[in-house]
C-alpha positions in Angstrom: -3.5 -15.6 15.3 -5.8 -12.8 16.4 -7.1 -10.4 13.8 -5.3 -7.4 15.4 -2.0 -9.3 15.2 -2.6 -10.3 11.5 -2.8 -6.6 10.5 0.6 -5.6 12.0 3.0 -5.1 9.1 6.0 -3.6 11.0 8.4 -4.8 13.6 11.8 -3.6 15.0 15.1 -5.4 15.0 17.2 -2.8 16.9 17.0 0.4 14.9 15.8 -1.4 11.8 12.2 -1.4 10.8 11.1 -4.6 9.0 7.8 -4.5 7.1 5.8 -7.2 5.3 3.7 -6.2 2.3 0.2 -7.3 3.1 -0.9 -6.7 -0.5 -4.0 -4.9 0.8 -4.8 -1.7 2.7 -4.5 -2.4 6.4 -5.3 1.2 7.5 -1.9 1.5 9.1 -0.9 4.7 7.3 -2.7 8.1 7.1 -2.8 11.5 8.5 -4.2 10.4 11.9 -1.6 7.8 12.4 1.2 10.1 11.2 0.2 12.5 13.9 0.7 9.9 16.6 4.2 9.1 15.6 5.5 12.7 15.4 7.8 13.7 18.2 9.6 10.5 19.2 6.7 8.2 20.3 8.6 5.1 19.2 8.7 3.6 22.6 5.0 4.1 23.3 3.4 2.9 20.1 3.6 -0.3 18.0 6.5 -0.5 15.5 6.0 1.6 12.4 7.9 3.2 9.5 6.6 6.6 10.7 8.6 6.2 13.9 11.8 5.6 11.9 11.2 8.5 9.7 10.4 10.8 12.6 13.6 9.7 14.4 15.7 10.2 11.2 14.2 13.7 10.5 14.7 14.8 14.1 18.3 13.6 14.1 18.9 15.5 10.9 17.5 18.7 12.4 19.2 18.3 15.8 22.6 17.4 14.4 22.4 19.5 11.2 23.7 16.5 9.3 22.3 14.6 6.3 20.6 11.3 7.2 19.7 8.3 5.0 17.0 5.7 5.1 17.7 2.5 3.2 14.7 0.6 1.8 15.5 -2.9 0.5 13.5 -5.9 -0.5 12.6 -8.2 -3.3 10.4 -7.4 -6.2 6.8 -6.7 -5.0 8.0 -6.2 -1.4 6.6 -2.7 -1.2 9.7 -0.6 -1.6 8.1 2.1 -3.7 5.1 2.3 -1.3 7.5 2.5 1.7 9.3 5.4 0.1 6.1 7.3 -0.6 5.1 6.8 3.1 8.5 8.2 4.1 8.3 11.2 1.8 4.7 12.0 2.8 5.7 12.1 6.5 8.7 14.2 5.9 6.9 16.7 3.6 4.1 17.1 6.2 6.6 17.7 9.0 8.6 20.2 6.9 5.5 22.3 6.0 4.5 22.6 9.6 8.0 23.6 10.9 10.5 26.2 9.8 11.8 23.8 7.1 9.3 24.6 4.4 12.1 24.9 1.8 12.6 21.2 2.0 9.0 20.3 1.4 8.8 21.3 -2.3 11.7 19.1 -3.5 10.4 16.2 -1.5 6.9 16.5 -2.9 8.3 16.7 -6.4 10.2 13.5 -5.8 7.1 11.8 -4.4 5.1 12.8 -7.5 7.7 11.3 -9.7 7.3 7.8 -8.1 
């Protein structure tokens, strides 16, 4: 397996994002990477949880309906970290758009994790 392949922690199965906890920092999250996935870039970039969150957020705004993201896994699978990644992405998008009122409760939830 090539080194680049070994660092991929996300894949798609239909609309589902499957992740593997690498138990180390792979550099696959952060502000620069979040920026790449904003605006529906799912088909042009490698699978990522940011793409799922961006699609969910945009569907919520477009349809004016609540959306849910289900995070499941065994103990130690990275569920809490995945939730933090989701909340960080949504909070950043909210503060840059006209949905700033959503950002504060999201950040408070993130801080409680």
